[in-house]
C-alpha positions in Angstrom: 64.5 9.1 92.6 64.7 10.0 96.4 62.3 7.3 97.3 64.2 4.7 95.4 67.4 6.1 97.1 66.0 5.6 100.5 64.6 2.1 99.7 68.1 1.1 98.4 69.7 2.3 101.5 67.3 0.4 103.8 67.7 -2.8 101.9 71.4 -2.5 102.1 71.4 -1.9 105.7 69.1 -5.0 106.4 71.3 -7.2 104.2 74.4 -6.2 106.1 72.8 -6.9 109.3 71.6 -10.4 108.3 75.1 -11.4 106.7 77.7 -9.6 108.4 79.5 -11.4 111.5 79.2 -9.8 114.8 82.7 -8.1 115.6 84.4 -8.5 119.0 83.7 -5.6 121.4 87.3 -4.3 121.0 86.7 -3.8 117.3 84.1 -1.3 117.6 84.8 2.3 116.9 85.6 4.3 120.1 84.8 7.6 118.4 82.1 8.3 115.8 83.1 8.8 112.2 83.6 12.3 111.1 80.7 14.1 109.8 81.1 16.0 106.6 80.9 19.7 107.1 80.2 22.5 104.6 82.1 25.7 104.4 80.7 29.1 103.7 82.8 32.3 103.4 81.0 35.7 104.1 82.6 39.0 102.8 81.2 42.3 104.2 81.9 45.9 103.5 79.7 48.7 104.5 80.9 50.7 101.4 79.3 48.1 99.0 76.3 50.0 98.5 75.3 53.6 98.4 71.5 54.2 98.7 70.9 50.8 97.4 73.2 51.2 94.4 76.1 48.7 94.3 79.7 50.2 94.0 81.5 48.1 91.4 85.1 48.7 92.7 84.2 47.6 96.2 82.2 44.7 95.1 85.1 43.5 92.9 87.5 43.6 95.9 85.0 41.7 97.9 84.8 39.1 95.2 88.6 38.6 95.2 88.6 38.4 99.1 85.9 35.9 99.1 87.6 33.8 96.5 91.1 33.7 98.0 89.7 32.9 101.3 87.5 30.1 100.0 90.1 28.6 97.9 93.1 29.2 100.0 95.0 30.7 97.1 97.5 33.5 97.3 95.7 35.9 95.0 92.5 36.2 93.0 93.9 34.9 89.6 95.2 31.8 91.3 91.9 31.3 92.9 89.9 31.4 89.8 92.4 29.2 88.1 91.7 26.5 90.8 88.1 26.5 89.7 88.3 27.0 85.9 90.7 27.0 83.1 91.0 29.3 80.0 89.7 26.5 77.9 86.4 26.5 79.8 83.2 28.1 78.7 81.8 29.4 82.0 78.1 30.1 82.4 77.3 32.8 84.9 73.7 31.8 85.9 71.8 34.7 87.3 68.3 35.4 88.5 67.0 38.3 86.5 63.2 38.2 86.8 63.0 40.7 89.7 65.1 43.2 87.9 68.5 44.8 88.7 67.6 46.0 92.3 66.1 42.9 93.7 67.4 40.1 91.5 71.1 39.3 90.8 72.8 42.7 90.6 74.6 43.5 87.3 77.5 45.0 89.6 78.3 41.7 91.3 78.3 40.0 87.9 80.5 42.6 86.3 82.9 42.1 89.3 83.0 38.4 88.6 83.4 39.0 84.7 86.3 41.4 85.4 87.9 38.8 87.7 87.6 35.9 85.2 89.0 38.0 82.3 92.0 39.0 84.6 92.4 35.2 85.2 92.8 34.6 81.5 89.4 33.6 80.2 88.4 35.1 76.8 85.3 37.3 76.7 83.5 34.8 74.4 84.1 32.1 76.8 81.8 33.7 79.4 78.0 33.4 79.0 75.6 35.4 81.3 72.4 33.4 81.2 68.9 32.9 82.8 65.6 31.5 81.5 64.2 34.7 79.5 66.0 37.1 77.3 63.5 39.8 78.2 64.3 39.5 81.8 68.0 39.7 81.1 67.5 42.8 78.9 65.3 44.6 81.5 67.8 43.8 84.3 70.6 45.5 82.1 72.7 42.4 81.4 72.8 43.2 77.7 74.4 46.5 78.6 77.1 44.6 80.7 77.7 42.2 77.8 78.3 45.1 75.4 80.7 46.7 77.9 82.8 43.5 78.4 82.3 41.6 75.2 80.9 38.6 76.9 77.6 36.6 75.6 74.1 36.8 76.9 71.8 33.9 76.3 68.5 32.6 77.6 67.2 29.0 78.1 64.1 29.5 76.1 65.7 31.3 73.1 68.7 28.9 72.9 66.3 25.8 73.1 66.2 22.6 75.0 68.1 19.3 74.5 65.8 16.3 73.5 68.2 13.8 74.8 68.6 15.5 78.4 65.5 15.6 80.5 63.8 15.2 84.0 61.0 12.4 83.5 58.4 12.6 86.3 54.7 12.9 86.9 52.4 14.8 87.0 52.1 15.6 83.4 52.3 19.2 82.6 50.8 21.3 79.8 53.9 22.5 77.7 53.6 26.4 76.9 55.3 28.4 74.2 59.1 28.0 74.5 58.9 24.5 75.8 60.4 21.9 73.7 57.0 19.8 73.4 54.9 22.8 72.9 52.3 21.9 70.1 52.9 18.2 70.3 50.3 15.7 71.1 50.3 11.9 72.1 51.0 9.6 75.1 53.8 10.9 77.4 53.7 14.6 76.3 54.3 16.8 79.2 55.9 14.1 81.4 59.4 15.5 80.7 61.3 18.7 81.5 64.1 19.2 79.1 67.4 20.7 79.9 68.6 23.9 78.1 71.3 23.4 75.6 73.2 26.1 77.4 74.0 23.5 80.0 74.2 20.4 77.9 76.1 21.7 74.9 77.6 25.1 75.6 79.0 25.6 79.1 81.7 23.6 80.7 81.4 25.1 84.2 78.8 27.0 85.9 79.0 29.8 88.6 75.6 30.4 90.1 75.0 34.0 91.3 71.7 34.4 93.2 70.1 37.2 95.1 69.1 37.0 98.8 65.3 36.9 98.0 62.5 35.2 99.5 60.4 32.5 98.0 57.1 31.7 99.7 57.2 28.0 99.0 60.8 27.0 99.2 62.2 29.8 101.4 64.6 31.4 99.0 65.0 31.8 95.3 68.5 30.4 95.7 71.0 28.3 94.3 68.9 25.1 94.0 65.6 26.7 92.9 67.2 29.4 90.8 69.5 27.2 88.6 67.0 24.2 88.2 63.9 26.2 87.4 65.9 28.4 85.1 67.4 25.5 83.2 64.5 23.1 82.3 61.2 23.6 80.5 57.8 22.5 81.6 58.1 23.9 85.1 54.6 25.1 85.7 53.6 21.6 86.8 56.0 22.0 89.8 55.5 25.8 90.8 52.0 25.6 92.5 53.0 22.6 94.8 55.5 22.8 97.4 55.7 19.1 97.7 56.4 18.7 94.0 59.1 21.4 94.1 60.6 19.7 97.1 61.3 16.6 95.1 61.8 17.9 91.5 64.4 20.6 92.3 67.0 18.5 94.0 66.4 15.5 91.5 66.9 18.0 88.5 70.1 19.4 90.1 71.3 15.8 90.3 70.8 15.1 86.7 74.0 14.0 84.6 73.7 17.4 82.6 74.9 19.3 85.8 77.8 16.8 86.5 78.2 14.2 89.1 76.3 15.4 92.2 76.1 18.8 90.6 79.9 19.2 90.5 79.6 21.2 87.0 78.6 24.1 89.3 82.1 25.0 90.6 81.0 28.0 92.7 77.9 29.4 94.1 77.7 33.0 95.2 74.9 34.8 97.1 74.4 38.4 96.3 73.6 39.5 99.8 74.3 43.1 99.3 70.6 43.6 99.9 68.2 41.2 101.5 64.6 41.2 100.3 62.5 39.1 102.7 59.1 39.8 101.2 57.6 40.1 97.7 59.4 37.3 95.8 60.0 38.4 92.2 58.4 42.0 92.9 61.1 44.4 93.8 60.1 45.8 97.1 62.9 47.7 98.6 60.7 48.8 101.5 60.7 45.1 102.5 64.5 45.0 102.2 67.5 45.2 104.5 71.1 46.3 103.4 73.5 43.6 104.4 76.5 44.7 102.2 77.6 41.0 102.0 78.6 38.4 99.5 78.6 34.7 100.4 80.7 32.1 98.7 80.7 28.2 98.9 81.0 25.1 96.7 77.9 23.9 98.6 74.7 25.2 97.1 72.5 23.6 99.9 74.4 25.2 102.8 74.2 28.7 101.1 70.5 28.3 100.7 69.9 27.0 104.2 71.8 30.1 105.7 69.9 32.4 103.2 66.5 31.1 104.7 67.9 31.7 108.3 68.7 35.3 107.2 65.5 36.0 105.6 63.7 34.8 108.8 65.8 37.0 111.0 65.2 40.1 108.9 61.4 39.4 109.0 61.6 39.4 112.8 63.5 42.6 112.8 61.0 44.2 110.6 58.0 42.6 112.5 56.3 41.4 109.4 54.4 38.1 109.0 56.3 34.8 109.4 56.7 32.6 106.4 56.6 28.8 106.7 58.2 27.3 103.5 58.6 23.6 102.9 62.2 22.9 103.9 61.9 19.3 102.7 63.6 20.3 99.6 66.9 20.9 101.3 66.8 17.6 103.2 66.1 15.8 99.9 69.1 17.6 98.4 71.3 16.3 101.1 69.9 12.7 100.7 71.1 13.1 97.0 74.5 14.3 98.3 74.2 17.7 96.7 75.3 19.4 100.0 74.8 19.9 103.8 71.4 21.1 105.1 72.0 20.8 108.8 73.0 24.1 110.2 75.2 22.6 112.9 77.5 21.3 110.0 77.9 24.4 108.2 81.2 26.2 109.0 80.8 29.9 108.4 84.1 31.9 108.0 84.4 35.7 107.6 86.9 36.8 105.1 89.6 39.1 106.3 
């Protein structure tokens, strides 16, 4: 898809050059056209954690501050209603494999749930989800669901949609839980199918990801976390940074996630704690307490800032440098999923 996109752009440019009349000198623009910028809001509060333990009341106030600042609304309820309606079924996509300390923290999700309920959503219209039920259970999201009456679902147990998929080489070997597991024949393993949670259940997605390193793509952030948690047959990409750099943005751009991913109405980075080494293993001794939450409608910009933060914390800790393949984020920009150039990312601190 990305290669076809670039080829079409080049052909269009050459055609315009060959057919368009040359304008008079005074018709040229005297100033360059405006460059699109991304906007990221960062909320900080030193009371957000105590001995690595998130403090729910403080975190909820941080969520409200971040949303009102991002949306320019007078209060939190109005801010949420500018993104979702009571008729929506909202999926809160979390990253639960590392557990409750290094993955998406249940306190951050609880704060978002409380805010959505206060804005008028019904509990059964809120789904906390990830790839595997066991990860959600071990990370205490079932306990959260019991407390608030919301739903917990997993991509594998809910199943995948045979009519919504990403079709690309190389062929994979479907494993248990994948839609084509046990099938044989030509083309088996070529497709990665999208979970029915995305295609049939939720109408809006809020992506909540931890500030956690990933050795190949830099961060287990908004792009990687959502896509690899939403489709099956992913092992064919995981061991190859170049394949990930192509597949992740192309999956995010699938129709199932809306036009240019706009079904994802909000991305939140749980930056209460930044773990800069260890990936899915919870290693608090390779972590720094930031006591931050970061908000944007641009998932690419958030991921780029997260990679910069991880690099900064590694330098402070004097640990080995990581050189991920950042082509993924450039490809995401080519597909108009967001801004990957730091100079075009406007960072605002919430009051």
